[in-house]
N, C-alpha and C positions, 0 to 999 in steps of 0.2 A: 194401310193395314188397320182393320177394325179392332176396337178394344177387346172384343170377345176373342179374337185370334191371339192378341197379346196375352190374354189371360190363359189361353190354352198353352202357350209356350212356357209360361211361368209354372203352371201346374205340372206339365210334363217334366220340367227340369227338377222340380221339388221331389217328385216320385223317383226320378233317376238318381238323385243324390242320396235319398234315404233308403231306397230299395224296399219301401214299405208304404202302403197307402195311408195307414193310420198315422204314422209319424209325419208324413207329408201334409196330411189334412190338418193336423194340429199346428204345424208351422204356418200354414196358409190361413188358419182360422176359418175353415169351412168344414162341413160334414164329410165323412168318408164316402157316403153314397153320391153326394154332389161331385166330389172329385173324380170318382170312378166314372160317373156319367159323362163328365166333361172330357176325360181322356178318350173314352169310347167314341164320343162325337168327333174328336180330332182324328181318330183312326179312320172313322167312316169317311170323313172329308178327304183325307189323303189316299184312302183306298189301300192302306197297308197296316199291318200289325206292328205297333211300336214297342209294346211291352210283352215280355214273356211272364205270364202269371202262374205258371204250372209248378214252380218250385217254392220253397219256403221264403225265398227272397225274390222280389220282383226285379227282373233284369231287362235291360234294353235288348231288343232284337238287333240284327245287323242294320236294318232300316232305321230303327230307333236311334242307334248310335250315330248314324250319319245325320239324321234330322236334328238331334239335340246339339250336335257340334255347330250346325248352322244357326240353330235357335239361340245359343249362347252368344254367338257373334252378332246376331241381329239385335238382341237386347242390349249388348254392350255398346253397339254403334248408336242405338236410339238414346241411351243414357248420355253418351258423349254429345249427341246433337242437342239434347235438352240443356246441357251445361253451356254449349256454345251460344245458344239462343239467349240464355240468361247471363252470360258473361258481361261484366261491367268493366269497360275499358279504363275508366278513371280510377279503378282500384278502391272505390269507396266501400265495396263489399265483395264478398267472394269466399271461396273455400279451396284449400290445398291439402292433398293427401300425400304424405311423405313417409317413405320407409328407409330405415338406416340399419346398418349392421352394428353390433353392440359397442365396439370401441369408440365410435363417434359420439356416443352420448356423454363420454367423459371429457371431451374437449372441444367439439365442434358444434354440437346441437344447441347448447346454451347460448353462445354468442350469436349463432345464426337466428335462433328464435327471437332473441332480444332485439336484434337489429331489424328483423322482419316486422315485428310487432310495432316497433318505433316508427318505421317508415309507412306501414300499411295497417293501422290498428283495426280497420274494418274487415280485414280478411281473417277468417278463422283457419286454424291449422290442426289437422289430425296427424299425429306423429306415431309411427309404429316401429318398434325395434324388433328385427327378425333376421334370420339367416339370409345370405345372398340368394340362394336358390328360391326361397320363398318370396323375396322382393321381386325377382324377375318374373316368377309365376304370377304374382299379384299385378305387376305392370301389364303383362299380356292379357290378364283377365279384366283389365280396366278397374281394378280395385285400388290402384295407386296412380298418382300423377307423376311422381319422381322418386328415384331411389339414390342413395349414396352408399357406394360399396367399393369394390376393387376391380381393377382391370384383370382380364383373363378370359377364358372361354365363356361365352355368353349364350343364352338360349336364342334360337332363331327369332328374329323380330325385335331384339333388344339393341338399342343404340347406346354406346358409352362415350362420354366426353371426359377427357382427362382434366382433373382439377389441380392436384398437387401430389408430391411424393411424401409418403408416410415412412418414417424411420423408427423401427423398434430399437429400444435401448434398455440397459439396466437402469432401474430407478430405485433410489434409496430414500430413506426418511431424514437424511442429514443434509441440510442446505448450508454450504460453507460460503464465506465471502468470495472465494475464488472459484465458485461453482462453474463459471464460464471457461475456466482454464484447467479443468480436470484432465489428467493424463489418461489415455485409454487403458482399460484393464485387460491384460492378456486373457484370452479365453480359458487357458489352462487353470487360471486362478479361480474360476467359477466353482471348481470342486470344493474349495474351502468355504463357500457361501451357503447360507440357508435361504431358500426362496419361498415366496408365496406366488403361485401362478394361477392363471385362468384354468378352468377345468377342460377336459379333453373335448367337450362338445363345441368349443370355440375354434374357428378356423385359425385365429391368431396363435393358439396353443400349438397347432400343427406346425406352423412356421418356426416356433421356438424350439420344439422338440427336434425338428429336422436340422436346425442349426447345431444343437447340442450333439446330435448323433454324428453329424459331418465332422465336427471338430473334436470328437471323443471327449466331450466334457460331461461330467456326471455330478452336477450340483445336488445338494440335499433339498428335496422339495418337502417343506414342512407343512404347507397349507395349500389346498386347492380350493378355488371359489368360483362360482358362476356369476359373480357380480364384480364389475370393475370398481364400483364405489366401495365395496367391501375390501378389495385389495388395497386401494389407496389409504383407507383407514388403518388397515393392519400394518402397512409399511410405515405409516406416519407414527404409529404408537409402539412399534416393536423394532428389534434389530434386524428384521427380515428385509430382503430386497425383492424386487419383482422385475418383470420384463413387460414394458408397455410402450406405446408410441411416445416419443420424446416430447411431443406437443402437449401432452397431459401436464407436464411440469410447468408450463407457462401460466396456468391458472391455479396451480397448487403451490403456494410459496414454501410449504414444508417438505416438498419433494424435490429431489435433485437428480438430473440425468447423469449417468456415468457411461461414457462411450466404451464400447468393447473393441478389442483388436484380435481378429478382424471384425468389422462391424456386421451386424445382422443384415440380411437382405432387405432392401427397401420394397415398398409396394406402391403402386400408382392408384390413388383415390380417384374414382370416377363418378360422374353424375349419370344415372341410368334413366332411360325413358323407353316407351314403346314406339317402335318405328311407325311413322304415319299417324300417330295419335294426335288428337286436337290439343293444342297447347294454349290454354286460356291466359288471360292477362295475369292472373295470380302466379301461374307456372312460369311465365316469362319473367315476371318481376323477381321471383325467388331465384331463378337461374342467374340473373344479373347480380343480385345481391350476394349470392354464394361466391361468384368469381371476384367481386369487389372485396369481400371479407377475407378470402384466402390470400389475396395480394396484401391487404392491410396488415394482416397478422404475420406476414413474412414467412409463410410456409414454403418449403422448397418447391420450385416449379416442377411440373411433370416433364419427363423427357419428351 
């Protein structure tokens, strides 16, 4: 495929994304007349109209929609091919793109990153915190190499490998000497507690609310936050409790897990990737390291 044809694909995708020649030209750092001329040249080459220019917004025609779908895949595969060619098997250099859902930044990402950097200091890491649906979409678009999220219905083309079981529990700011032998708190007693919880845009909050509803518990929610770090600070400095993965307390000596009776439902943590994607040396090394670290930290094995 000639360089000019590759340029045509990128130009068309930019116009399709922005729905506007001016904004697409600005992103591509070319003039609008040049962009328009290149798109028309592509349409002449293919013998079909790819864009409908009659409305206020430029839209793809039916033929354009089909063509851009193939164009995205072609550019994605070419990018993967370039990474494969430049992949260094001895791990002296490289790059890894990882997406995680928010709770993992509180207890898993730090140890993983530290160990990965210690073992492979030449490999750079791009870490992005995002929702699970965005992680899976980014994997399919080849914008990520790996994702860490939860088991469940996945988008077609996503492969999930179980890592461990995550347990949600009540977390308080009082660490007692007998913290490892705390008696489970009956769920009905939650009504007497004041809680600080994740806000409703977190999937974890949905699991917590479903548990409360199922057991007819109505605790007083005094604080809602969209940051787990904020929650741990609030609980550490106040008399409020929260509900978070129990593993968070392993690295926070001022926080204590309090088991509930009955316990909150567990979730299976998974490593996500795109089916059939090229897995470079950095990706394979990170996968091995993740499994090693999960075992070393004693997380509950996945069923």
